[in-house]
C-alpha positions, 0 to 999 in steps of 0.5 A: 419757534414763533412765526416771523413775518418778513417785509421786503422794500427796495433793498431792505429786509425787515423781519418781525417776530410774533413772539414779542412783536419786535424786530428780529432782523433789519438789513439792506443789500448793498453792492451784492453784500448784506449790511445789518442795520439792526443786529439780530437773529434769524432763528430763535435759538440765536436770540440773545440779550433782548434783541429787538424786543419791545419793553413794556409795560415796564422797561428795565427792572422792577425791584424784587418784582414788587411795586405800589401804585395808587396805594395798592401793592402788587407782586409780579410773578411768572415773568423772566427775572434778572437777579430776582428782579423781573426784567423788561416785563412782559409783552416781549414774552407774549404772542402778538398778531403780526401782519403786513398792512401795506407793501412797506408796512408791518403792524404788530398788535396785542391786547393785555387783558385785566382778567388774564394778567391780574394773577401775574401782578398787572391788573390793568388793560392795554391795547398795543399797536406798533406800526413799522414802515420802511422808507427809502433809507430807513425805518419808522416806528409808530407806537399807540397804546390805549388804556382799555380799562376803567382805572389808571394804568402804570405804563412805560415802553422802550425798544431794544435794538442792537446796531453794528457798524464795525466788527466790534464795539471798540471800533465804533464812533458814537455821538450822543447829544445828551446833557446828563445820565441817570446815576446807577448803583452797582446793580444798575438801580437808579440812585435818584441822582442825575449827573452831567455827562461832563462829570463822567467818561461818557460825554459823547456830545461831540462824538468819539470812538467808544474804545474799551468802555463798558456801557450800560447807562441811561442818558437823559437831558436829550438835546433835540432839534426844532421839531423835538427830535433827538438823534444819536449817531453810530458810524464806522471810523471811516464814515462809510456806514452811518446809522442814526437813531432818532426819537420824539419827545414821547421818549425822554430817555435813551438806554445804551448797552455795549453787550458786555454780559451776553453770550460770547458769540455776540460779545461787544459785536453791537450796541443796544441803543434804546428809545424809552419813555421811562428809565428802568425801575420807574415803577419803583421811582415814578419820577423817572418817567412813569406814565399814568395812563388814564382810562380811554387815553393813549400813549403815542410815540415815534422813533426811527432809524436812518442809514447811510452806506457807501 
């Protein structure tokens, strides 16, 4: 198993996995009990469904692993697939450098080298830095990704944390201030159509109980505050546990998943709420948020988690 780096701050514990550089666990101690904020794993054998992963350079799927960029065709190979489509490739499969950088901070870094990954179908250079900072009542995640090559790189990034505020998803109360959804076909591939949420059964703008809805959908048209921040809220029905997931304007998409197709031990126990710079299949449909990262330029994004527990 890869090494996990642990950080303790006030009543909070954050654990980052060197495999993939993402969140393995994040929980708080409250009145002698443990309360999970990010529902995750303490052993790699318990990892399931992309728990806590960093999804980059392509969140979601790549159609048959093939894409064309700036007139050149590429084929991804050697990465995890889902029904023949590479899934969330590929930095979550790599070993990151992970270290405590202050009393309340962990930093994950990774260099994607052109020479190393050209044979796998991604001949571009990226340098990742993910800074996790614990604050009283929450976690802040700052992302900086630099193009270290001499050519434009196709790029996207997302995060895959699961959250739990009740014993099962059905009992959770959810608020998503978003105006629209990316329409998917039966294979979760975008159709090219954006549909208003009020034409679907996933209009959670005012909040409501999730119930038995099976959710694997991407929201966009995110409603933001005066600072450009979008916030989704997940809470227990009695309001005693509330988790807020916020994201800045670098993340215009919000992928969501009610854990219906993962191992039975985790089935519908937590909601994946995923800030994303682009939608799945964006490398095949660039209009869905694909970033053209210029040589020497940086992608910068911020998102975070606030929690309120009685």
